[in-house]
C-alpha angles and dihedrals in degrees: 000000000000118000111255118227121225109253119198109250092230093057090047091050092047092052091047092049095048094047092048093046094047093048094047093046089049092055099036092095089063089068086071093055125098132231120281128232093236114086095327089094096052093041100043122348100050098028108098093188090059104035093049088067131225120349137140090253094050092047089054090049092051091059094043103045124070121200125217091338096314127112099210110156094157092052089052090049093049089053090049090052089053091052091048090053103034106015109213094328100131093209092069092051093049090046091058091049089053093049092049089050092048090052090050092054091051093048091049090053093049092046094052094041093049091050103041106020087222095130099177094043090049091049092049092047090051092047092048090050094048098041101040113118091233087071093063096083093053094048104033095046111080093205091056090070085119091069098054092038095050088043089056092054091042091058092044088052092053093046095049092042093054087047088056095046093048094045124103090240095063105095135139121211122187143164127263100270135052097257097046119112122280125211122198122204106210129199123211087258091068090062093043090052089051089051093051090048091054089049090052094051089050088055097047125341092215086096092070089115093064093105087060087051089055089054089051089052088055087058095044136039095356091053093208089147132017138198125246128030090347093056116114121189089203091056089051092049091050090053090053092049088051088061099043093113089053092048090047090053090050092051091050092050092045094050090046091051093048091047092051090048095047093114096051108030113107090004104107106041134033115254090239090060093047091053092049089048096061098075093035092053093048092052090045091055092048090049092050088048095057098032105027099185131128094026117173141184090239132018117206123243111257116229088237142333112252107244090232090058091048091050092045091050093047090048093052092051092048092046093051092046092052092045093050092045091051089052094043097107094047097035108019092171090069094064092035093053093042094051089044089057095043095044101044090047094049096088091060103032094112107276099100105027121120137175126046099312119122122251092257132037131181095230091061088075096063095103101018092053089068090068092057091046090055092046093051100039097048092043093053091042093055094043099044106037102066093099135029091249092052092047091056089048092050092049091051092045091051094048094047091047093049090045091050092050090048092053094046092048092049090054092045092055089062091066088062093063090109142334093274095055091041098054094035088058091049090054090047093057102033135051128223090013101161091163090060090047090055092047091050090048090054090047092052090045091052089054094048094249094137097168095056090041089058091049094049095046092048089054092050090053091044091054094045119003088183093063107105098207090054092054090043096052093043089053091049091049093049089048092055093045089056098252094128098164096055090038089059091051093056097041090051090047091056092048091050092051094046108021093167094056104111094198093057093046091047096052093044087054091051090051092051092046091050090050096053101266104116094153093056092043091058090065091053093049092049090050090052091050092047087060095037114020090181093058098128096183091053091053090049097051092040086058089053090050091052088049090057089049090053094247099134099168092052089046093053090046094056095039088053091050091052089053091048091052094045107022093166094059108104093196092060090048091050094050093050092043092051095052090046089050090050089052094048099252091137099166095050091042090054091050094052096041091047090057091046093056090043090054093045114015093179092058103107105193095063090045089056097043092046088053089050090051093050090047092053089049088054094247097128095164092062091040091055092052093057095040088055091052092046091050090049090053096042108023093167096055107111095196090056091048092050096046090046092051091047092052090049091048093051088047090057097253101124096162093055089042092053090054091057095046091050090049089052093049090052088058095040114012097186098064108131095193092048092053091048096049091043089053090052090049092051092044090055088053089050092245088138100163091056091043090055091050092055093043089054090048089053089051092047091055093040111021093185098063109129096182091057092046092049092049090050092049090052092052094046093050091055095036111025090170089074093063 
């Protein structure tokens, strides 16, 4: 192990403060960005278990529900904490990502400085890691919390592990021969490192290769085994045995991940392409590290990799590996950094990915990029610090490189302002990107720009007619533009390509229900719920479909399930309360509608229906309160005016009732019932001439109206002059 120089605490504190402030300032603009329409919905916005904050039920859910093949309970919990603190304000979620990333930069600096004593190299390496444009995707994307959170536990594991290795309690005793027993003397830091590693795996299992990184640290900079004549197989074996619990945990996490992904692994790409992709992806990541331009949220699948490019990439990797191995004794950091990069990237190099994601993604480099940083910084440091002039040149090179990364990252963060800017940029820097076209179509649809949504979705389908999201968003755009027949074609195509996609099934069901096919829509909603039993919206609309089919019990069951899944949704409460009201369950209706108006006081329909429920229960005073609120919210609604006036009339307030009936008649003059009730209100105020006029208007509109005829006869008997 290298001797560590004593660094004045003030200098160390100043470097930490400068690094933290610069990193946080760099990512502060991301707190003004919004959520994206890729993954942020499933992770936060549309996930009721997450956006409802911390609770015993939500914590239980976090440990029991994987996501996209990952078991990430700590990531779920971190999102719940954000929702508890900030609600659905995206700025708070981005702020926490920036803080996690800032902490990771500091921990990396402390880790490297503690091990090597090379303070300025460690500081530059940490800055290069923190400010590199490839980090933007992990930090500025709310749903990629798993990157920065697993990175935090990764760094804490390394720090506590090195504390263990360098402590007096870390000793190995063994017998005289290779097979004799080995005894390890473990410090408390060993168990703390194991705990942090477990936490990291529960944040994102990509860090399964961390035990291999610990072995690399034994090579450099710890120097616990060396190549050449001093190399001992037994020493290496003992170092491996020391880490068996870590390897066991990695195997368990890997098996769990593969089991969770069993339905999507190997499904989307042929094995031959995946094998070809390995050297190409490695070289692509290296290229983006040294020349980080044209970065995008998604990179399109190529039709194929040219064989010449595959061979060239594999040759480069093999050549660099041989070179770094050859220089391992003189410059051990070369092989260590290179193997760090290759090894930590291996789980996501394209062999086990499923779904629609491209074969490379910038956020995959969050941990692997550290290996390249170490390789480059220590190489330049050794090469350029032999003389004073070279030291000055190295310092200027480091400062200019860090400043360049800082500027490029600052610019890259701007593209994450919203989904439109994000996918528009992806289309600017890539070609044939049908995934970005579909994402842009969804973004335009979310903002109500139906024309541009239609254009983008058509382009996605043109580029790849077999891409389900493209078909889906084109169908949605056509539906909203009024082209129902073509919309149905594309919605059905999306469902046929991805029958287990609950969102596609749900929207096709809504389309069928809206176009008078409730029986067909039921099958779609059931398919959506088979894939996602907690899909509250599907339960809600399925309930409405059953209501149209006359199946009241089934309707109530599914509307109730929607409320149970999203108890804070006032629309679900209103829908359930309305059907209960229609079926005479007044007490239950009042309970549901009361919660609806409490959740959303400016939501007029539940105010009106709650007033009707109170009126039917005979509680006119409460009914009048809610009718008044409904009329305030929707002053041009004739049904609210009529029901409000009727409640006032029945509560012996004829003058106030007359005001409501007059307001209704100004909106719709030919309302028989309004003329009749207004006449009654006027008659009770002894305004008989006006009452006669409105009774006659009611009879004009509805000649066969016995109640109006009887009322007129009674007035004429008492006041024949009014005939």
